[in-house]
All heavy atoms as TSV, in Angstrom:
chain	resi	resn	atom	element	x	y	z
A	1	MET	N	N	83.471	71.108	52.544
A	1	MET	CA	C	82.150	71.670	52.566
A	1	MET	C	C	81.720	72.048	53.994
A	1	MET	O	O	81.084	72.990	54.229
A	1	MET	CB	C	81.159	70.629	51.962
A	1	MET	CG	C	79.838	71.263	51.684
A	1	MET	SD	S	80.052	72.553	50.522
A	1	MET	CE	C	78.508	72.523	49.740
A	2	ALA	N	N	82.085	71.160	54.987
A	2	ALA	CA	C	81.811	71.448	56.397
A	2	ALA	C	C	82.520	72.784	56.749
A	2	ALA	O	O	81.953	73.576	57.602
A	2	ALA	CB	C	82.203	70.342	57.301
A	3	ARG	N	N	83.688	73.012	56.363
A	3	ARG	CA	C	84.358	74.222	56.714
A	3	ARG	C	C	83.697	75.554	56.205
A	3	ARG	O	O	83.572	76.409	56.901
A	3	ARG	CB	C	85.882	74.211	56.183
A	3	ARG	CG	C	86.649	75.354	56.601
A	3	ARG	CD	C	88.117	75.268	56.138
A	3	ARG	NE	N	88.720	74.267	57.094
A	3	ARG	CZ	C	89.995	74.052	57.057
A	3	ARG	NH1	N	90.766	74.576	56.276
A	3	ARG	NH2	N	90.422	73.181	57.951
A	4	VAL	N	N	83.199	75.424	54.925
A	4	VAL	CA	C	82.471	76.570	54.313
A	4	VAL	C	C	81.175	76.724	55.227
A	4	VAL	O	O	80.841	77.922	55.467
A	4	VAL	CB	C	82.112	76.210	52.900
A	4	VAL	CG1	C	81.089	77.307	52.425
A	4	VAL	CG2	C	83.333	76.180	52.104
A	5	ALA	N	N	80.509	75.809	55.635
A	5	ALA	CA	C	79.265	75.897	56.389
A	5	ALA	C	C	79.673	76.596	57.724
A	5	ALA	O	O	78.869	77.530	58.227
A	5	ALA	CB	C	78.650	74.540	56.673
A	6	LEU	N	N	80.706	76.190	58.352
A	6	LEU	CA	C	81.155	76.812	59.624
A	6	LEU	C	C	81.501	78.286	59.451
A	6	LEU	O	O	81.089	79.109	60.273
A	6	LEU	CB	C	82.264	76.095	60.250
A	6	LEU	CG	C	82.031	74.759	60.851
A	6	LEU	CD1	C	83.312	74.067	61.324
A	6	LEU	CD2	C	81.060	74.810	61.893
A	7	VAL	N	N	82.160	78.611	58.355
A	7	VAL	CA	C	82.409	80.021	58.038
A	7	VAL	C	C	81.116	80.869	57.821
A	7	VAL	O	O	80.975	81.936	58.398
A	7	VAL	CB	C	83.372	80.064	56.802
A	7	VAL	CG1	C	83.486	81.658	56.355
A	7	VAL	CG2	C	84.763	79.529	57.213
A	8	VAL	N	N	80.186	80.309	57.108
A	8	VAL	CA	C	78.934	81.023	56.906
A	8	VAL	C	C	78.212	81.226	58.196
A	8	VAL	O	O	77.600	82.306	58.442
A	8	VAL	CB	C	78.044	80.225	55.888
A	8	VAL	CG1	C	76.667	80.800	55.762
A	8	VAL	CG2	C	78.722	80.285	54.455
A	9	ILE	N	N	78.115	80.149	58.962
A	9	ILE	CA	C	77.465	80.275	60.309
A	9	ILE	C	C	78.078	81.283	61.137
A	9	ILE	O	O	77.533	82.107	61.829
A	9	ILE	CB	C	77.452	78.900	61.054
A	9	ILE	CG1	C	76.478	77.973	60.282
A	9	ILE	CG2	C	77.111	78.997	62.504
A	9	ILE	CD1	C	76.625	76.499	60.757
A	10	GLY	N	N	79.473	81.410	61.099
A	10	GLY	CA	C	80.200	82.416	61.890
A	10	GLY	C	C	79.790	83.785	61.402
A	10	GLY	O	O	79.541	84.685	62.124
A	11	PHE	N	N	79.761	84.016	60.055
A	11	PHE	CA	C	79.452	85.287	59.559
A	11	PHE	C	C	78.087	85.772	59.751
A	11	PHE	O	O	77.791	86.874	59.966
A	11	PHE	CB	C	79.764	85.438	58.020
A	11	PHE	CG	C	81.223	85.591	57.731
A	11	PHE	CD1	C	81.978	84.676	57.055
A	11	PHE	CD2	C	81.893	86.860	57.981
A	11	PHE	CE1	C	83.325	84.961	56.723
A	11	PHE	CE2	C	83.188	87.140	57.694
A	11	PHE	CZ	C	83.910	86.071	57.106
A	12	VAL	N	N	77.188	84.844	59.881
A	12	VAL	CA	C	75.734	85.134	60.086
A	12	VAL	C	C	75.567	85.339	61.620
A	12	VAL	O	O	74.827	86.239	62.020
A	12	VAL	CB	C	74.819	84.040	59.541
A	12	VAL	CG1	C	73.447	84.231	59.955
A	12	VAL	CG2	C	74.927	84.004	58.066
A	13	SER	N	N	76.173	84.523	62.470
A	13	SER	CA	C	75.851	84.583	63.960
A	13	SER	C	C	76.472	85.813	64.519
A	13	SER	O	O	75.871	86.352	65.499
A	13	SER	CB	C	76.303	83.341	64.618
A	13	SER	OG	O	77.772	83.169	64.511
A	14	VAL	N	N	77.555	86.318	64.087
A	14	VAL	CA	C	78.238	87.476	64.803
A	14	VAL	C	C	77.287	88.677	64.696
A	14	VAL	O	O	77.009	89.301	65.726
A	14	VAL	CB	C	79.603	87.711	64.259
A	14	VAL	CG1	C	80.159	89.062	64.706
A	14	VAL	CG2	C	80.547	86.535	64.612
A	15	PRO	N	N	76.819	89.053	63.498
A	15	PRO	CA	C	75.932	90.256	63.475
A	15	PRO	C	C	74.616	89.988	64.214
A	15	PRO	O	O	74.026	90.880	64.891
A	15	PRO	CB	C	75.594	90.451	62.009
A	15	PRO	CG	C	76.615	89.673	61.271
A	15	PRO	CD	C	77.103	88.581	62.153
A	16	LEU	N	N	74.081	88.720	64.130
A	16	LEU	CA	C	72.884	88.429	64.928
A	16	LEU	C	C	73.148	88.618	66.508
A	16	LEU	O	O	72.245	89.148	67.204
A	16	LEU	CB	C	72.400	87.035	64.645
A	16	LEU	CG	C	71.735	86.867	63.219
A	16	LEU	CD1	C	71.376	85.413	63.052
A	16	LEU	CD2	C	70.453	87.737	63.084
A	17	ILE	N	N	74.240	88.143	66.974
A	17	ILE	CA	C	74.580	88.307	68.365
A	17	ILE	C	C	74.720	89.758	68.724
A	17	ILE	O	O	74.184	90.242	69.822
A	17	ILE	CB	C	75.788	87.456	68.716
A	17	ILE	CG1	C	75.476	85.937	68.647
A	17	ILE	CG2	C	76.388	87.843	70.126
A	17	ILE	CD1	C	76.713	85.106	68.708
A	18	TYR	N	N	75.340	90.563	67.804
A	18	TYR	CA	C	75.572	91.941	68.065
A	18	TYR	C	C	74.241	92.794	68.200
A	18	TYR	O	O	73.995	93.447	69.142
A	18	TYR	CB	C	76.514	92.539	66.897
A	18	TYR	CG	C	76.691	94.064	66.945
A	18	TYR	CD1	C	77.529	94.611	67.902
A	18	TYR	CD2	C	76.081	94.895	66.046
A	18	TYR	CE1	C	77.720	95.957	67.970
A	18	TYR	CE2	C	76.308	96.178	66.109
A	18	TYR	CZ	C	77.086	96.750	67.063
A	18	TYR	OH	O	77.272	98.116	67.068
A	19	VAL	N	N	73.354	92.542	67.166
A	19	VAL	CA	C	72.144	93.236	67.261
A	19	VAL	C	C	71.213	92.679	68.266
A	19	VAL	O	O	70.520	93.534	68.987
A	19	VAL	CB	C	71.414	93.087	65.804
A	19	VAL	CG1	C	69.964	93.576	65.870
A	19	VAL	CG2	C	72.212	93.740	64.700
A	20	GLY	N	N	71.286	91.338	68.577
A	20	GLY	CA	C	70.490	90.875	69.624
A	20	GLY	C	C	70.897	91.399	71.068
A	20	GLY	O	O	70.121	91.728	71.879
A	21	SER	N	N	72.224	91.642	71.144
A	21	SER	CA	C	72.725	92.117	72.419
A	21	SER	C	C	72.316	93.628	72.591
A	21	SER	O	O	71.900	94.051	73.618
A	21	SER	CB	C	74.233	92.115	72.524
A	21	SER	OG	O	74.668	90.752	72.391
A	22	TYR	N	N	72.327	94.273	71.469
A	22	TYR	CA	C	71.895	95.725	71.481
A	22	TYR	C	C	70.399	95.793	71.912
A	22	TYR	O	O	70.040	96.573	72.799
A	22	TYR	CB	C	72.057	96.350	70.093
A	22	TYR	CG	C	71.270	97.689	70.084
A	22	TYR	CD1	C	71.788	98.810	70.659
A	22	TYR	CD2	C	70.102	97.742	69.353
A	22	TYR	CE1	C	71.036	99.957	70.541
A	22	TYR	CE2	C	69.398	98.978	69.325
A	22	TYR	CZ	C	69.893	100.031	69.915
A	22	TYR	OH	O	69.135	101.250	69.838
A	23	LEU	N	N	69.511	94.967	71.307
A	23	LEU	CA	C	68.090	95.023	71.619
A	23	LEU	C	C	67.845	94.606	73.055
A	23	LEU	O	O	66.954	95.173	73.671
A	23	LEU	CB	C	67.324	94.174	70.602
A	23	LEU	CG	C	67.319	94.657	69.182
A	23	LEU	CD1	C	66.713	93.572	68.265
A	23	LEU	CD2	C	66.617	96.002	69.085
A	24	TRP	N	N	68.626	93.686	73.551
A	24	TRP	CA	C	68.439	93.191	74.915
A	24	TRP	C	C	68.890	94.321	75.879
A	24	TRP	O	O	68.243	94.635	76.973
A	24	TRP	CB	C	69.292	92.084	75.198
A	24	TRP	CG	C	69.147	91.437	76.505
A	24	TRP	CD1	C	68.049	90.968	77.118
A	24	TRP	CD2	C	70.244	91.293	77.445
A	24	TRP	NE1	N	68.385	90.587	78.450
A	24	TRP	CE2	C	69.654	90.723	78.601
A	24	TRP	CE3	C	71.674	91.521	77.467
A	24	TRP	CZ2	C	70.500	90.505	79.795
A	24	TRP	CZ3	C	72.382	91.268	78.454
A	24	TRP	CH2	C	71.832	90.769	79.672
A	25	LEU	N	N	69.946	95.099	75.589
A	25	LEU	CA	C	70.509	96.128	76.461
A	25	LEU	C	C	69.838	97.503	76.359
A	25	LEU	O	O	69.822	98.344	77.258
A	25	LEU	CB	C	71.987	96.291	76.360
A	25	LEU	CG	C	72.867	95.130	76.824
A	25	LEU	CD1	C	74.286	95.358	76.394
A	25	LEU	CD2	C	72.728	95.002	78.379
A	26	ALA	N	N	69.257	97.756	75.109
A	26	ALA	CA	C	68.757	99.126	74.805
A	26	ALA	C	C	67.604	99.443	75.719
A	26	ALA	O	O	66.741	98.556	75.927
A	26	ALA	CB	C	68.397	99.203	73.331
A	27	ASP	N	N	67.559	100.636	76.205
A	27	ASP	CA	C	66.508	101.044	77.076
A	27	ASP	C	C	66.165	102.565	76.881
A	27	ASP	O	O	67.055	103.412	77.187
A	27	ASP	CB	C	66.869	100.788	78.521
A	27	ASP	CG	C	65.850	101.122	79.538
A	27	ASP	OD1	O	64.648	101.297	79.135
A	27	ASP	OD2	O	66.111	101.331	80.699
A	28	ASN	N	N	65.047	102.840	76.467
A	28	ASN	CA	C	64.747	104.304	76.238
A	28	ASN	C	C	64.030	104.893	77.434
A	28	ASN	O	O	63.745	106.095	77.457
A	28	ASN	CB	C	63.857	104.449	74.953
A	28	ASN	CG	C	62.445	103.858	75.122
A	28	ASN	OD1	O	62.182	102.907	75.927
A	28	ASN	ND2	N	61.518	104.463	74.501
A	29	ALA	N	N	63.743	104.075	78.457
A	29	ALA	CA	C	62.994	104.611	79.626
A	29	ALA	C	C	63.767	104.531	80.897
A	29	ALA	O	O	63.175	104.441	81.928
A	29	ALA	CB	C	61.644	103.856	79.733
A	30	GLY	N	N	65.119	104.439	80.788
A	30	GLY	CA	C	65.913	104.355	81.945
A	30	GLY	C	C	65.914	105.606	82.827
A	30	GLY	O	O	65.396	106.675	82.405
A	31	PRO	N	N	66.485	105.604	83.963
A	31	PRO	CA	C	66.634	106.739	84.829
A	31	PRO	C	C	67.531	107.815	84.119
A	31	PRO	O	O	68.399	107.530	83.325
A	31	PRO	CB	C	67.242	106.216	86.119
A	31	PRO	CG	C	67.943	105.002	85.650
A	31	PRO	CD	C	67.165	104.415	84.519
A	32	LEU	N	N	67.308	109.000	84.524
A	32	LEU	CA	C	68.068	110.102	83.891
A	32	LEU	C	C	69.528	110.124	84.560
A	32	LEU	O	O	69.722	109.769	85.688
A	32	LEU	CB	C	67.447	111.458	84.255
A	32	LEU	CG	C	66.161	111.740	83.572
A	32	LEU	CD1	C	65.604	113.125	83.920
A	32	LEU	CD2	C	66.284	111.747	82.077
A	33	GLU	N	N	70.440	110.470	83.716
A	33	GLU	CA	C	71.786	110.651	84.204
A	33	GLU	C	C	72.326	112.047	83.825
A	33	GLU	O	O	71.925	112.477	82.695
A	33	GLU	CB	C	72.732	109.513	83.728
A	33	GLU	CG	C	73.207	109.631	82.264
A	33	GLU	CD	C	74.106	108.473	81.921
A	33	GLU	OE1	O	74.031	107.396	82.444
A	33	GLU	OE2	O	74.963	108.666	81.128
A	34	ILE	N	N	73.028	112.666	84.647
A	34	ILE	CA	C	73.488	113.988	84.349
A	34	ILE	C	C	74.899	113.898	83.770
A	34	ILE	O	O	75.805	113.224	84.365
A	34	ILE	CB	C	73.555	114.889	85.635
A	34	ILE	CG1	C	72.111	114.957	86.223
A	34	ILE	CG2	C	74.172	116.222	85.403
A	34	ILE	CD1	C	72.002	115.735	87.435
A	35	ARG	N	N	75.104	114.620	82.726
A	35	ARG	CA	C	76.385	114.588	82.006
A	35	ARG	C	C	77.046	115.949	82.117
A	35	ARG	O	O	76.486	116.869	82.673
A	35	ARG	CB	C	76.175	114.307	80.551
A	35	ARG	CG	C	75.500	113.016	80.300
A	35	ARG	CD	C	76.365	112.195	79.426
A	35	ARG	NE	N	75.762	110.802	79.227
A	35	ARG	CZ	C	75.619	110.226	78.132
A	35	ARG	NH1	N	76.125	110.891	76.996
A	35	ARG	NH2	N	75.143	109.120	77.978
A	36	ALA	N	N	78.237	116.091	81.588
A	36	ALA	CA	C	79.101	117.273	81.661
A	36	ALA	C	C	78.184	118.409	81.017
A	36	ALA	O	O	77.504	118.114	80.082
A	36	ALA	CB	C	80.323	117.128	80.978
A	37	GLY	N	N	78.161	119.546	81.574
A	37	GLY	CA	C	77.510	120.651	81.072
A	37	GLY	C	C	76.093	120.767	81.681
A	37	GLY	O	O	75.287	121.566	81.310
A	38	GLY	N	N	75.763	119.788	82.618
A	38	GLY	CA	C	74.461	119.909	83.339
A	38	GLY	C	C	73.303	119.303	82.494
A	38	GLY	O	O	72.179	119.509	82.893
A	39	ARG	N	N	73.601	118.699	81.410
A	39	ARG	CA	C	72.431	118.100	80.633
A	39	ARG	C	C	71.971	116.756	81.262
A	39	ARG	O	O	72.800	115.972	81.692
A	39	ARG	CB	C	72.876	117.809	79.161
A	39	ARG	CG	C	73.282	118.976	78.384
A	39	ARG	CD	C	73.734	118.597	76.990
A	39	ARG	NE	N	74.714	117.501	77.049
A	39	ARG	CZ	C	75.056	116.780	75.926
A	39	ARG	NH1	N	74.422	117.055	74.814
A	39	ARG	NH2	N	75.901	115.909	76.017
A	40	CYS	N	N	70.661	116.655	81.347
A	40	CYS	CA	C	70.045	115.418	81.837
A	40	CYS	C	C	69.579	114.612	80.631
A	40	CYS	O	O	68.800	115.049	79.833
A	40	CYS	CB	C	68.856	115.700	82.740
A	40	CYS	SG	S	69.299	116.391	84.324
A	41	LEU	N	N	70.169	113.446	80.484
A	41	LEU	CA	C	69.735	112.522	79.381
A	41	LEU	C	C	69.280	111.180	79.897
A	41	LEU	O	O	69.779	110.789	80.912
A	41	LEU	CB	C	70.998	112.317	78.425
A	41	LEU	CG	C	71.552	113.649	77.771
A	41	LEU	CD1	C	72.889	113.168	77.091
A	41	LEU	CD2	C	70.595	114.224	76.831
A	42	PRO	N	N	68.315	110.602	79.176
A	42	PRO	CA	C	67.960	109.239	79.636
A	42	PRO	C	C	69.034	108.269	79.474
A	42	PRO	O	O	69.806	108.387	78.476
A	42	PRO	CB	C	66.722	108.829	78.754
A	42	PRO	CG	C	66.836	109.822	77.571
A	42	PRO	CD	C	67.606	111.026	78.022
A	43	ARG	N	N	69.206	107.325	80.375
A	43	ARG	CA	C	70.257	106.310	80.143
A	43	ARG	C	C	69.760	105.413	79.083
A	43	ARG	O	O	68.566	105.158	78.903
A	43	ARG	CB	C	70.253	105.467	81.401
A	43	ARG	CG	C	71.664	104.999	81.774
A	43	ARG	CD	C	71.724	104.294	83.084
A	43	ARG	NE	N	71.155	102.906	82.869
A	43	ARG	CZ	C	70.629	102.122	83.758
A	43	ARG	NH1	N	70.529	102.610	85.048
A	43	ARG	NH2	N	70.271	100.926	83.458
A	44	GLN	N	N	70.648	105.022	78.154
A	44	GLN	CA	C	70.206	104.262	76.913
A	44	GLN	C	C	70.425	102.798	77.032
A	44	GLN	O	O	69.899	102.024	76.195
A	44	GLN	CB	C	71.017	104.865	75.790
A	44	GLN	CG	C	70.729	106.238	75.474
A	44	GLN	CD	C	71.539	106.877	74.390
A	44	GLN	OE1	O	72.494	106.270	73.899
A	44	GLN	NE2	N	71.200	108.099	73.915
A	45	TYR	N	N	71.164	102.303	78.055
A	45	TYR	CA	C	71.427	100.807	78.152
A	45	TYR	C	C	71.271	100.382	79.623
A	45	TYR	O	O	71.555	101.141	80.517
A	45	TYR	CB	C	72.821	100.581	77.696
A	45	TYR	CG	C	73.022	100.926	76.216
A	45	TYR	CD1	C	73.665	102.166	75.926
A	45	TYR	CD2	C	72.582	100.203	75.186
A	45	TYR	CE1	C	73.773	102.545	74.640
A	45	TYR	CE2	C	72.692	100.548	73.904
A	45	TYR	CZ	C	73.372	101.757	73.583
A	45	TYR	OH	O	73.532	102.098	72.251
A	46	HIS	N	N	70.795	99.239	79.781
A	46	HIS	CA	C	70.556	98.583	81.079
A	46	HIS	C	C	71.928	98.439	81.872
A	46	HIS	O	O	72.086	98.679	83.031
A	46	HIS	CB	C	69.972	97.206	81.048
A	46	HIS	CG	C	68.460	97.304	80.557
A	46	HIS	ND1	N	67.553	97.845	81.316
A	46	HIS	CD2	C	67.974	96.842	79.382
A	46	HIS	CE1	C	66.359	97.760	80.528
A	46	HIS	NE2	N	66.563	97.181	79.461
A	47	HIS	N	N	72.946	97.963	81.105
A	47	HIS	CA	C	74.250	97.810	81.640
A	47	HIS	C	C	75.317	98.260	80.671
A	47	HIS	O	O	75.004	98.438	79.484
A	47	HIS	CB	C	74.421	96.224	81.886
A	47	HIS	CG	C	73.530	95.624	82.763
A	47	HIS	ND1	N	73.458	95.923	84.142
A	47	HIS	CD2	C	72.496	94.768	82.549
A	47	HIS	CE1	C	72.475	95.194	84.658
A	47	HIS	NE2	N	71.874	94.603	83.717
A	48	GLY	N	N	76.476	98.450	81.106
A	48	GLY	CA	C	77.598	98.746	80.194
A	48	GLY	C	C	77.990	100.228	80.122
A	48	GLY	O	O	79.105	100.508	79.792
A	49	GLY	N	N	77.107	101.099	80.467
A	49	GLY	CA	C	77.437	102.589	80.491
A	49	GLY	C	C	78.053	103.109	79.210
A	49	GLY	O	O	77.594	102.883	78.103
A	50	ARG	N	N	79.262	103.692	79.417
A	50	ARG	CA	C	79.936	104.353	78.209
A	50	ARG	C	C	80.499	103.297	77.326
A	50	ARG	O	O	80.614	103.549	76.072
A	50	ARG	CB	C	81.123	105.236	78.768
A	50	ARG	CG	C	80.666	106.308	79.790
A	50	ARG	CD	C	79.898	107.368	79.122
A	50	ARG	NE	N	80.732	108.556	78.980
A	50	ARG	CZ	C	80.438	109.497	78.175
A	50	ARG	NH1	N	79.397	109.470	77.513
A	50	ARG	NH2	N	81.216	110.560	78.115
A	51	VAL	N	N	80.805	102.120	77.799
A	51	VAL	CA	C	81.408	101.070	76.889
A	51	VAL	C	C	80.278	100.664	75.906
A	51	VAL	O	O	80.495	100.506	74.761
A	51	VAL	CB	C	81.929	99.860	77.682
A	51	VAL	CG1	C	82.291	98.791	76.808
A	51	VAL	CG2	C	83.056	100.352	78.564
A	52	ALA	N	N	79.064	100.463	76.414
A	52	ALA	CA	C	77.895	99.987	75.647
A	52	ALA	C	C	77.622	101.139	74.652
A	52	ALA	O	O	77.373	100.868	73.450
A	52	ALA	CB	C	76.692	99.699	76.445
A	53	GLU	N	N	77.671	102.373	75.086
A	53	GLU	CA	C	77.383	103.485	74.115
A	53	GLU	C	C	78.463	103.478	72.991
A	53	GLU	O	O	78.068	103.718	71.792
A	53	GLU	CB	C	77.543	104.833	74.851
A	53	GLU	CG	C	76.304	105.078	75.762
A	53	GLU	CD	C	76.475	106.426	76.439
A	53	GLU	OE1	O	77.337	107.303	76.041
A	53	GLU	OE2	O	75.725	106.620	77.439
A	54	PHE	N	N	79.675	103.177	73.241
A	54	PHE	CA	C	80.712	103.165	72.318
A	54	PHE	C	C	80.551	101.957	71.323
A	54	PHE	O	O	80.629	102.073	70.056
A	54	PHE	CB	C	82.140	103.095	72.935
A	54	PHE	CG	C	83.250	102.977	72.011
A	54	PHE	CD1	C	83.645	104.127	71.195
A	54	PHE	CD2	C	83.875	101.822	71.709
A	54	PHE	CE1	C	84.654	103.983	70.270
A	54	PHE	CE2	C	84.806	101.664	70.798
A	54	PHE	CZ	C	85.287	102.860	70.078
A	55	VAL	N	N	80.258	100.760	71.908
A	55	VAL	CA	C	80.249	99.503	71.123
A	55	VAL	C	C	78.976	99.561	70.179
A	55	VAL	O	O	78.993	99.115	69.083
A	55	VAL	CB	C	80.175	98.270	72.032
A	55	VAL	CG1	C	79.847	97.087	71.268
A	55	VAL	CG2	C	81.563	98.216	72.730
A	56	PHE	N	N	77.738	100.081	70.699
A	56	PHE	CA	C	76.583	100.020	69.985
A	56	PHE	C	C	76.209	101.193	69.201
A	56	PHE	O	O	75.087	101.352	68.757
A	56	PHE	CB	C	75.499	99.544	70.965
A	56	PHE	CG	C	75.609	98.201	71.542
A	56	PHE	CD1	C	75.747	97.988	72.877
A	56	PHE	CD2	C	75.634	97.039	70.626
A	56	PHE	CE1	C	75.895	96.747	73.465
A	56	PHE	CE2	C	75.623	95.783	71.163
A	56	PHE	CZ	C	75.891	95.565	72.575
A	57	TRP	N	N	77.071	102.315	69.156
A	57	TRP	CA	C	76.703	103.470	68.538
A	57	TRP	C	C	76.244	103.295	67.045
A	57	TRP	O	O	75.254	103.946	66.673
A	57	TRP	CB	C	77.647	104.659	68.653
A	57	TRP	CG	C	78.846	104.462	67.772
A	57	TRP	CD1	C	80.057	103.920	68.014
A	57	TRP	CD2	C	79.009	104.835	66.364
A	57	TRP	NE1	N	80.898	103.992	67.008
A	57	TRP	CE2	C	80.214	104.476	65.961
A	57	TRP	CE3	C	78.132	105.439	65.491
A	57	TRP	CZ2	C	80.703	104.754	64.678
A	57	TRP	CZ3	C	78.563	105.677	64.176
A	57	TRP	CH2	C	79.826	105.328	63.802
A	58	PRO	N	N	76.775	102.326	66.252
A	58	PRO	CA	C	76.261	102.247	64.907
A	58	PRO	C	C	74.829	101.698	64.761
A	58	PRO	O	O	74.018	102.245	64.087
A	58	PRO	CB	C	77.303	101.297	64.203
A	58	PRO	CG	C	78.487	101.259	65.040
A	58	PRO	CD	C	77.969	101.523	66.490
A	59	VAL	N	N	74.556	100.677	65.535
A	59	VAL	CA	C	73.212	100.129	65.524
A	59	VAL	C	C	72.243	100.984	66.244
A	59	VAL	O	O	71.034	101.133	65.876
A	59	VAL	CB	C	73.206	98.667	66.078
A	59	VAL	CG1	C	73.392	98.639	67.549
A	59	VAL	CG2	C	71.922	97.946	65.771
A	60	HIS	N	N	72.712	101.837	67.223
A	60	HIS	CA	C	71.846	102.770	67.943
A	60	HIS	C	C	71.406	103.881	66.930
A	60	HIS	O	O	70.227	104.324	66.956
A	60	HIS	CB	C	72.499	103.298	69.139
A	60	HIS	CG	C	71.590	104.195	69.969
A	60	HIS	ND1	N	70.504	103.720	70.743
A	60	HIS	CD2	C	71.577	105.493	70.139
A	60	HIS	CE1	C	69.982	104.728	71.284
A	60	HIS	NE2	N	70.568	105.827	70.940
A	61	TYR	N	N	72.365	104.311	66.098
A	61	TYR	CA	C	72.027	105.348	65.181
A	61	TYR	C	C	70.983	104.800	64.109
A	61	TYR	O	O	70.046	105.617	63.866
A	61	TYR	CB	C	73.356	105.747	64.446
A	61	TYR	CG	C	73.191	106.707	63.403
A	61	TYR	CD1	C	73.107	108.079	63.596
A	61	TYR	CD2	C	73.031	106.319	61.986
A	61	TYR	CE1	C	72.975	108.963	62.581
A	61	TYR	CE2	C	72.892	107.191	60.976
A	61	TYR	CZ	C	72.907	108.558	61.245
A	61	TYR	OH	O	72.723	109.454	60.265
A	62	VAL	N	N	71.128	103.685	63.694
A	62	VAL	CA	C	70.192	103.055	62.786
A	62	VAL	C	C	68.784	102.941	63.430
A	62	VAL	O	O	67.798	103.258	62.927
A	62	VAL	CB	C	70.726	101.778	62.239
A	62	VAL	CG1	C	69.620	101.021	61.403
A	62	VAL	CG2	C	71.936	101.935	61.284
A	63	ASP	N	N	68.796	102.432	64.723
A	63	ASP	CA	C	67.627	102.281	65.491
A	63	ASP	C	C	66.780	103.564	65.646
A	63	ASP	O	O	65.659	103.588	65.523
A	63	ASP	CB	C	67.977	101.616	66.789
A	63	ASP	CG	C	66.689	101.197	67.533
A	63	ASP	OD1	O	65.612	100.892	66.825
A	63	ASP	OD2	O	66.739	101.010	68.710
A	64	ARG	N	N	67.509	104.716	65.982
A	64	ARG	CA	C	66.916	105.922	66.141
A	64	ARG	C	C	66.227	106.401	64.892
A	64	ARG	O	O	65.275	107.145	64.897
A	64	ARG	CB	C	67.880	106.942	66.676
A	64	ARG	CG	C	68.069	106.802	68.115
A	64	ARG	CD	C	69.028	107.912	68.615
A	64	ARG	NE	N	68.774	108.841	69.651
A	64	ARG	CZ	C	67.787	108.815	70.532
A	64	ARG	NH1	N	66.907	107.913	70.554
A	64	ARG	NH2	N	67.728	109.718	71.509
A	65	HIS	N	N	66.814	106.070	63.698
A	65	HIS	CA	C	66.145	106.506	62.441
A	65	HIS	C	C	65.008	105.474	61.965
A	65	HIS	O	O	64.140	106.006	61.275
A	65	HIS	CB	C	67.337	106.634	61.375
A	65	HIS	CG	C	68.084	107.810	61.604
A	65	HIS	ND1	N	69.145	107.897	62.436
A	65	HIS	CD2	C	67.990	109.063	61.079
A	65	HIS	CE1	C	69.703	109.032	62.446
A	65	HIS	NE2	N	68.993	109.801	61.577
A	66	VAL	N	N	65.217	104.269	62.346
A	66	VAL	CA	C	64.160	103.268	61.945
A	66	VAL	C	C	62.973	103.407	62.837
A	66	VAL	O	O	61.792	103.326	62.385
A	66	VAL	CB	C	64.716	101.840	62.016
A	66	VAL	CG1	C	63.679	100.840	61.749
A	66	VAL	CG2	C	65.833	101.705	60.845
A	67	ARG	N	N	63.178	103.583	64.157
A	67	ARG	CA	C	62.057	103.621	65.212
A	67	ARG	C	C	62.148	104.934	66.012
A	67	ARG	O	O	62.318	104.931	67.185
A	67	ARG	CB	C	62.184	102.518	66.114
A	67	ARG	CG	C	62.140	101.167	65.444
A	67	ARG	CD	C	62.261	100.029	66.536
A	67	ARG	NE	N	63.258	100.116	67.499
A	67	ARG	CZ	C	63.289	99.534	68.672
A	67	ARG	NH1	N	62.332	98.688	69.000
A	67	ARG	NH2	N	64.365	99.618	69.444
A	68	PRO	N	N	61.877	106.152	65.299
A	68	PRO	CA	C	62.040	107.367	66.059
A	68	PRO	C	C	60.984	107.482	67.112
A	68	PRO	O	O	61.206	108.103	68.217
A	68	PRO	CB	C	61.810	108.393	64.964
A	68	PRO	CG	C	61.148	107.788	63.894
A	68	PRO	CD	C	61.509	106.304	63.911
A	69	SER	N	N	59.812	106.986	66.935
A	69	SER	CA	C	58.739	107.112	67.995
A	69	SER	C	C	59.102	106.349	69.276
A	69	SER	O	O	58.714	106.693	70.327
A	69	SER	CB	C	57.384	106.689	67.431
A	69	SER	OG	O	57.478	105.316	67.081
A	70	HIS	N	N	59.877	105.248	69.063
A	70	HIS	CA	C	60.234	104.468	70.225
A	70	HIS	C	C	61.208	105.263	71.101
A	70	HIS	O	O	61.225	105.090	72.312
A	70	HIS	CB	C	60.911	103.096	69.704
A	70	HIS	CG	C	61.478	102.302	70.886
A	70	HIS	ND1	N	60.657	101.496	71.673
A	70	HIS	CD2	C	62.739	102.083	71.326
A	70	HIS	CE1	C	61.453	100.871	72.513
A	70	HIS	NE2	N	62.634	101.240	72.422
A	71	TRP	N	N	61.986	106.135	70.533
A	71	TRP	CA	C	62.984	106.796	71.258
A	71	TRP	C	C	62.540	108.243	71.622
A	71	TRP	O	O	63.316	109.064	72.099
A	71	TRP	CB	C	64.281	106.910	70.461
A	71	TRP	CG	C	64.956	105.540	70.426
A	71	TRP	CD1	C	64.906	104.674	69.367
A	71	TRP	CD2	C	65.645	104.945	71.447
A	71	TRP	NE1	N	65.612	103.524	69.771
A	71	TRP	CE2	C	66.059	103.677	70.921
A	71	TRP	CE3	C	66.067	105.384	72.726
A	71	TRP	CZ2	C	66.897	102.853	71.742
A	71	TRP	CZ3	C	66.779	104.525	73.422
A	71	TRP	CH2	C	67.223	103.235	73.043
A	72	GLY	N	N	61.253	108.564	71.194
A	72	GLY	CA	C	60.742	109.966	71.491
A	72	GLY	C	C	61.292	110.991	70.617
A	72	GLY	O	O	61.198	112.184	71.041
A	73	ASP	N	N	61.840	110.606	69.475
A	73	ASP	CA	C	62.281	111.634	68.505
A	73	ASP	C	C	61.105	112.069	67.666
A	73	ASP	O	O	60.541	111.219	66.972
A	73	ASP	CB	C	63.355	111.125	67.652
A	73	ASP	CG	C	64.643	110.724	68.381
A	73	ASP	OD1	O	64.797	111.302	69.539
A	73	ASP	OD2	O	65.450	109.976	67.863
A	74	ASN	N	N	60.759	113.373	67.652
A	74	ASN	CA	C	59.670	113.845	66.903
A	74	ASN	C	C	60.026	114.299	65.501
A	74	ASN	O	O	59.220	114.560	64.713
A	74	ASN	CB	C	58.900	114.990	67.675
A	74	ASN	CG	C	58.316	114.485	68.949
A	74	ASN	OD1	O	57.992	113.249	69.009
A	74	ASN	ND2	N	58.269	115.387	69.905
A	75	SER	N	N	61.331	114.304	65.265
A	75	SER	CA	C	61.786	114.834	63.949
A	75	SER	C	C	61.811	113.799	62.950
A	75	SER	O	O	61.806	112.563	63.128
A	75	SER	CB	C	63.177	115.521	64.103
A	75	SER	OG	O	64.130	114.643	64.680
């Protein structure tokens, strides 16, 4: 029974840590960064840069649709 409890805690804690890390790092008001093609985009994470963009893209996609006003999306 203790083994089942540990497995359940593991399955619950991993997504909580992932989403919690995203919310801690996500930043819609960061300084602008210039990307290829001359586009200026706001930095989306406090730390992690491209790695954070890659790791958190699924939750970021959901966040942009759940909280569009937070990200300045008018659509």
